[in-house]
Structure formats: C-alpha cells, structure tokens
C-alpha positions in Angstrom: 112.3 103.5 94.8 113.0 99.9 93.8 110.4 98.5 91.5 110.3 95.0 89.7 110.2 94.6 86.0 106.8 93.2 84.9 107.2 93.3 81.1 108.9 94.9 78.1 108.2 96.7 74.9 110.3 98.2 72.2 110.2 102.0 71.6 110.1 103.8 68.2 113.9 103.7 68.1 114.0 99.9 68.6 115.4 100.2 72.1 113.9 97.9 74.8 111.9 99.5 77.6 111.1 97.7 80.9 107.6 98.1 82.3 107.8 98.4 86.0 105.2 97.3 88.6 104.7 101.0 89.6 103.3 101.9 86.2 106.5 103.6 84.9 108.7 102.7 82.0 112.5 102.6 82.0 114.9 101.9 79.1 117.1 98.8 79.5 119.5 99.4 76.6 122.6 97.3 75.8 125.1 99.9 74.5 128.6 98.9 75.3 130.8 100.2 76.9 128.4 102.5 78.8 125.5 100.1 79.3 126.1 96.4 79.5 122.9 94.5 79.4 123.3 91.7 76.8 120.4 89.9 78.4 118.0 92.4 76.8 118.9 91.2 73.3 117.0 87.9 73.5 113.5 86.9 74.6 114.9 84.3 77.0 117.2 87.0 78.5 114.4 89.4 79.0 112.1 86.8 80.4 114.9 85.7 82.9 114.9 89.3 84.3 111.2 89.6 84.9 111.0 90.5 88.6 114.4 92.1 88.7 114.2 95.3 90.6 115.3 98.6 89.1 115.6 102.0 90.7 112.6 104.0 89.5 113.6 107.7 89.6 110.1 108.6 88.3 108.6 107.2 91.5 111.1 109.2 93.6 110.1 112.4 91.7 106.4 111.7 91.9 106.0 111.6 88.1 102.7 110.5 86.5 102.4 106.9 85.4 103.5 105.9 81.9 100.7 103.3 81.6 97.6 102.5 83.7 98.2 99.9 86.4 95.1 97.9 85.3 96.6 97.6 81.8 
C-alpha cells in the first residue's frame, strides 16, 4: 500500500528511518550500489521528500503500528 512520508528519525545504527502516514516505519538508507538515496544524507534532502509515497509492506501484511497515529 502506498503511504506518504511524514517525518524521519535515526535508528540506533545511525540509519535514517521514514515515518509513514499509516503509523509504520521504513528504512531509507543510502548504501551504494544497492540503495541510492543520497537525498537522505542532508536535512534539506529529507525535507524535500516529505510527502513522497513509499510502498508499505507492513500495511499489506496487516502488521501492528510502529508508532501511535496521534503521536
């Protein structure tokens, strides 16, 4: 299911995680050559991708939320 990015946080391993509107999290790593997301490395880049939709597999699977929607 397609869900927009509403925010970000960094995990314990210093990787960026997108917070999706559905209440799930999804890593948005920049690890060339497998994952090319140089925009995640800067605040301006992350801000420019707010609202970008990602495929949320957790929604498709019916997984519980990672954070409360009223957070």
